[in-house]
N, C-alpha and C positions, 0 to 999 in steps of 0.2 A: 759655759762645759755642759756636754751631753749628759743625758740622766741615763746611766748605764743601765739601771734596772729596766726601762723599756727598750734599751737599744738606741744608736746615734740615728738621726735623723739623715736619712740618705734620699737622694734625689739623683734620677737618672734622667738625662736630657736626650730626649731622642729615644723613640718607641722601634726601630727598624731591628735589624737582626743582630745589631752587638747591644743596644739599650735592653731587648727583651732577653736576651742571653746574660745579660750583668744581672737583671733582676730575678730571674731564675735562680741562678748560683747563689746571690745572696739569699732566696728564699732557703735553700737548700744548706745554708751556713746558717739558718736560724735567725737571720735580722728580716727586718722591713724595708720595704722602699716606697718611693714612688717614681713611676716612670711615666715624664711629662712628654707626650707627643704633639706634634702642632697639626697634623692631619685632623680634620674634625670625626672622619670614621677611618678604620683599617679597612682599606678596599684593595683590591688587586692591584699590583704595579710591579713593572718588571716584568721580567720572565724567567729562562733559566738560568742555574747555579749549578755548579758541580760541588758536590758535598763529598771531600776527599775521608779518609780514615780516620785521620787527627780529629775532625768534627764530629764524625760518628761517635767516636768514642765519648766526646761530652755529652752528645744525645743521650746516649745509655745512660750514662751519671745522673741525667736529670727525669730517668725513667718515661722519656717521652718516645723512645726509639721504635715502639711497636708503631705509634701514629704516623712516625715518619716514615717507615719501612710501608705502610698501606698505600702512599701515594709516590714514592721515590721510586726510581727504575736503576736497577744495578748493571754497572757497566760490565760488559765482558770484554771489551776492547777501548784503549785510549790512547791519545795522540796519533791516531790514524792521519798521518800527514799524505796528503794527494797533491799531484801537480794541477795547477790550475786551468791549463789547457785541455786536458786528456783523461785526468783521473787517476793515473797511474800512481799507484801506492809508494811512496818515497821512505816510509817508516811506519811502523804500526807496534806498540805494548799490549801484551796481554794482561788483562786485570783480573779476572775470575780466576780465582785459585791462587794466585799470586799474591795479591793484596792482602787476602786472607792468611795467609803463612809469612807474609812479612810483616803486618803490620794490626793483626788480629780483627780487622774490621774489612768492608768491601768498598768501594768507590760507587757513588750513587751521581744520578742528576734529577733533579726537582726544579720546580715553578716557586719562585721566590715566594709568592704567596703561600703555597703550600709549608714551606719552611717556616715564613712568620706563624702560621695558624699552631703548627707544631710548637712553637716556642712558646706562643702567646698561652698554650694549655698548661705549662710551668710556671705560669706566672698569675697570682689570685687577679680577677676582674676590678675588685676595688683598688689594687695600687696602680692602674694606668689611667691617666688624666689625657684625655683628647681633646683639640681644639687649644692647647696650651703651647703656643708659638713663644719661647725665650727669646728677650730681646736686649737683657741685659744680666752680665754676672759681677757680682760686688763682694769680693774676699773682706770680711774682716777679721778681728782676733780671736772672736768666738765662735763665730758662724759665719756662712756664705749667704748672701741675697739675691735671689732669683726675682727677675721683673720679668711679665709677661705683656704680650701685644694686647691684652684685654684689659689693662691696668692691674690686672691684680699681681699680689708677691708670694713668695713663700722663702721661708728661711732652711737651710739645712746644713747638717754638721759636716755632711760629706758630700761633695757632689762629682758624677761621672758624667763625662761629655760624649755622647754617643748622636752626636747632632750631625754627622755628615762632614764633607769637602767643605761647606759653607759656615762651620762650625762657629756659634758666637760665643761659646764657654773657650773654646781655643785661645780667644783673645785675654783672656785671664789667667793665663799660664805663660805663653809667650807674646812676643811682638806683633800684633796683627797684621797680615799681609794677605793680598787676594792669591787666590792658587793661579798657576801659571797653566797657560794653554799648550799643550802639546804639539799642535799640527796634525793631529787625528780626530777623527769623528769616529763614532758608532753608530751602526743600523741595529736595530732587533726586531723580529717580527715572530710568531707564533703559526703555523702551518697545522691546520687539523690533520689528525691521522688519515681521514678517507680521502685528502688532497695531496698526499703527499707520497712521492714514489718510494717503493717498497726499499730501496736502498737506504733510505733516510731512516726509518724504521728500525732498523736492526740498534741492538743494544751496545752502539759505539758512538762515541767522541771523534767526530771527523772533521779535519783541519784542511782546507783546502790554501795552498799557499800561491801568490802570484805575486807579479810586480807591484810593490808597494801597498799590498792589501791582500788580507786574509779572510778566509769564510769558513765559518763554524756551525756543526749543528748538530744535534742529539735528540731522542725524545724524551718527552717529559710527562708530567699528568699521567702517570700510571701507564704510558705508550699510547694516549689517546690524543697525541699533539707531537708537534718536531717544533723545539727553539732553535730559531736562526740566530746568530750574531755575526758582523761582519766589521770590519776596520777598513777606513782608506783615509786617505788626505782631506786633511777639515777643509783647504782653500781659506776663505775667510768667513767661515761658520763657526761661531762661539757661543752658540748656546747649550747650557748645561741643563738640563731639565728631565723629570720622567715622562713629562705629557708632550713634550717637543715632537714634532712628527715630520716624516716627509712624504713623497709621493710614491708609489710604486715605480714610476718612471724615473725617477731620481735614482732609486737603490738600483733600479736596472742598468742604467748606464754607468755607475760608477765596476760594473762587472761585465759590460759589454765584451763578447768575444771570449768569454769564459765556457768551459765545459757545459752543453746544455743544461744537465742534471742542477747546475746551481744556478743558472737562470730561471727553470722551471718553478726550483722552491722560491725565489722572489717573487714571481706571480701569482702563484699558489697561496701568499700568505698575508696577503692582503694591505692595509696601509699600514707602514712600518715605521716606529719609533728612531729618533736621530737625535745624539748629542754629543757635544764636543767633551774629550776627555781631558780632565784636567790632571794636574800634577801640582806636588808639593815637595820641596828638598826635604829630607828627612830630619825630625826635631832632634836636638841633643837631649832634650826633656820634653816628657810629657806630663809631669806631674808637678804641681806646686802648692804645697799646704795641705788644704782640704780637698782641692781640685785635681781630677787628674782626667785623660781622655781614653779613649779607645776609637778602635775602626778608621773609619776614614776623617774623622776628626784629629786622629794623631799619623795615620800614617796610608793615605789614600795610595793603592797599587792598582796600577794598569792591569785590565783582565787576562793578560797574556799566560800566566800563570795559573789561571783558574782557581785563585786561593783567596779572592777577595771576601767572599763569605766565612772562611775557615782561619786565616792567619791570625795570630795573637801578636801585641803591638812587640815582643820579643821574647828570649827566654829570660826569666829573671835569675840574678844571681842570688837572692833570697827572696822566695814567693811570699808576697802579700796575701795570706789568705783572708779570706773575707770575713772568717769568724774572729780575727785578731780584732776586728773593730768594735763587738760587742764585749771585750773583756776589761773590766775594771782595771783603772791603774794604769793603763795602756793611752797615750797620746794618741786625740783622735787627727790624724793626717795619712797621707796616701804616699806608699814609700817610693822612690824614682827608679825604675826600671833602666838597667842600661840598654844604650840601642844596639843591641844584639841582631836586632831583625835589619840592620841597615843594608846589609850585602845583599840579601833577597830582596830588599825594594829599589835598590839600583839595579841588579839584573833585570827585574821585571821591567823597570824603566828604560832597560837598554834594548829590550826585545822588543824587535821591529816587526811590522808582518812579514818582512824579507828576510827572517832570520836563518841561521844555517840549521839543516835539518840533521838530527841525531843520526847515527848509524841503524840500517835494520835491524831488528832483534830476534824478530820470529815471524813466521808466514802471516800475511793479513788475511781477514776475515773474506769468507766467499771466495776463496781459491787466488786471489790475488797476489802476485808475488812482488816485494819489495825491490826498488832499485838497489843494485848492490853497492854505488857509489854515490851516496847524497850530497849535493851540492847547495848553494845559494839557487835560489828561483829568481832569475833576472830577466827571463824573456820567455 
């Protein structure tokens, strides 16, 4: 039985966005935890992310929003869809002023490393164990045993699996199964602001749509760089890794014949990363006894909704407040949330690069006029 005088022993496996956020909110609830991260150092990986109002509200609760705002770029315009061949604006959403009125916060873009640094500021340094790659999870009647690659072990009363799409913790909750390859791969690169054309430095999230592909860019790092993300058919490419790369020529070949502004951004970005987009079917449950999952370990999402860093595993019917874990007399287990987010996951899964474009809602930035009748971009 856990010692409720000191609180339950809580282990968070994974020190990414989900894992650090979990640690931060446990601390806010007056509990302690250990965050096990397999990387030997927390270094700059990944690139840009959209941080929507739902996530900004949580950063404000953690009292780190000022640190976040110092590095984030507020978006004035979002979902600015452009035609692949000539840049014609198909549709665009005004965000500045509108998001605050509807949701109480703005929408921002930020480098993943800056968001991780923001969250790390809310987690005590002594809670984080680096170089701790979890290799096995063994659930017992009174505790959970974690085994690590270096031979060490740790016991916990509650385990939160935030260890990504290749989750080890997931196997203790549901029948282990490999992720499925979607048939799509992603390219990503960062362009220094001095090398980027002016149109890419606007505070806008721009998405170019073309046959079987799409190309996204927006400013990050306080406007000092431009994040570029693109999706294309994977062919026989199946590697999924933050460190995998392609050549500029390979990236350019996927978008040959597109508007010159697209290909100029590709050329200006240097060596791009490239990885296969993996998928999993939605789980019917992601908690069992003392173990629960969050983030990509529970519900990997394609990036087409720009909610991968923001989206919780589902709206709970009865919210399992973190502070309940520390109350004497309460059984130490994690309640199962209903699969309320499955509809969003399925929609993201079905959203292909050649998705239909929504109707134009307002004038485009820079004086461009949206097309009046949106359609599938097929040629």
